[in-house]
N, C-alpha and C positions, 0 to 999 in steps of 0.2 A: 608268780611273777610273768609277765608277758615280755613280749618282745617290743622292745623302744622302737618308737616311731622315729624314722631317719627323715630330714628335709633336706632337699636338694637346693642350694643355692645359686643355680642356672644350669644351662643345659649341662648335661653330662659329658664326659669326655669319649664321645662316639661321633660317628660319622653323619649323625641325623640331627644337627644343630639347627635351629629355628633360622628361617630365610624370611625378611620382610616382605608383605603380599607386594605381588607384582614383580618381584625380582627373582631371576635364575639364578641358580648357582652353576658355575662352569662345570660341564659334564655332560653326560648322555643318559639317557632312560635306559635301562636294560629292561627287555620286556621278556615274558615267559617264553620259555623253550623247555618243552618237554621230550623227554626220552621214554618212548614207549616199553622199551626192552629191560630199561633198568629202571623205570619210575623217579628219576632224577628230574628235578624242576628247578629251573631259576626263576625266582619270584621277582615282580616288578622292583627296581630300586633304582635309586640315582647314585650313579656313581662318578667321582671325581676324575677328569683326566690325570695322565700320568705319562710322564717321557721315559717310564721303562715299561717293560714289558714283565707282566704276572700270569703265571700259568697254574690253573686251579684244577685238581684231579684229572689233568691232560684234555679234559673237555671243554674247558675256558681259558681263553688268552685275553689278555687285557692288553694294549698298546696305543698309547696317544690317546684319543677319546673314542674308540672305538672297542668295543667287546666282540669277541671273535669264539663262535661255539660249535660243537658238532652234535649230532645225533647220534654218531657211529654208524648211520643207515647210509646204503648205497642205492641210489636211484637214478634214473635219467634226468637229464636237464630239467624239464617242466615240473617234476616231480620234487626237485631240490627247490624251484623257485615256489612251491606251492608250499612246503615245509617251512621256509624260512619266512614268508608272508604269513601263514598261520601264527607263528611265533611273533608276531610283529616286528619283525626284522627284513632282511635282504639277503639275497646270495652273496658272499664275500666277493668284494672287488677290490682288491688291493689297489691302493693308490702311492704307495712308496715301499721301499726296502724292507721297512720294519712290519708294514702288514703284510707284504708277502711273505716274513719270515713268520708272521702269526699263523697263517694260514700253511705254511710248511711244515710248522711243527706238528698238526694233525696229519699231513699227508706221510710224512714219515714214521709218525706214532702206529698209524693204521696201516702203513706199506702199501697204499693205494693212491690213485689221482683222485682229484677232486676238481669240479666245474667251477670256473670263476665267474660272475657277473658280468662278462662282457661277451658281445655277439657282433658277429660281421655285420654291417650296415649294407645298405644298397648297393654300394661299389664294391665291387669283390676285393678282397685283401686289405679294406679299411674297418677297422674296429672299434666299437663305442661301448661305454658301459650301458647298462639296461636303461639308465635315464636318458639316454640319445647323445649324452656329453662325449666329446672325442677323450681318447686316453691321455691322462698326463704322465703316466708310468707304465713301462712295459719291461718285460724280462722274458722275452721270447727265447727258444732254444733256437741254435743255428739253423739258419735258412728257412726259419719260421715265421710267419705264417705262409703256408704254400698250398693250401686247400682251394683257393682260387674260385670261391663260390660256392663250393659244395660241402666244406666244412664251417658251419655257422656258429658253433659253440667253441669255448677255451677251455681247457683243462690244464691243472698245473702238475707236473712231473715230480717224482719223488727227490730230484735237485732242486725245486723251485723254479725251474723254467716253465713256459707256457708253450702249449702247443693248440694249434688250432683243431678240431674235432667234431664229427657228426654229432647231434646232439640226444641220440638214443642209447649211449652207452649208461652203464650203471655206474656212478662215480660217488665218492664220500661227499655227504651234505655238511657244508660249511656255512653257516649263516653269520651277517654281522650285525650289530646293533648299536 
């Protein structure tokens, strides 16, 4: 006796249902993220948006239509940008309180600061996202930013507030997808 054949009468009850050609499912594409220390890998997949926050193994947090992930590495600002770009993402750039909380979860877990995808523009004291767009959300620590042209990068403290900082310190790598 062999194993009986089972035929499916439609898409299985999974997140990989067929989408008509030319149509996009709401959500985002999560690119590969590789952690050389642990061998963890996030494969390319399509994830639906969510109004809740989901945390996976403490290294991945999904909130809204973004996935945030850490490699657990601490590097300078340029190193963080390169790591995130190599994973087909970008350095974490919180645009609301939920996204800020997602990044904060890593900062608290690893008890270290993290750079954000925000830098000082041509005018001292004015900060933009790396895309050049002005900030639509901020969470500055009291009396910050105060580097006045000498501190071009932004880091997140362990309480979730932001501080302008020189870009050469090693901080936790947090990427967004």
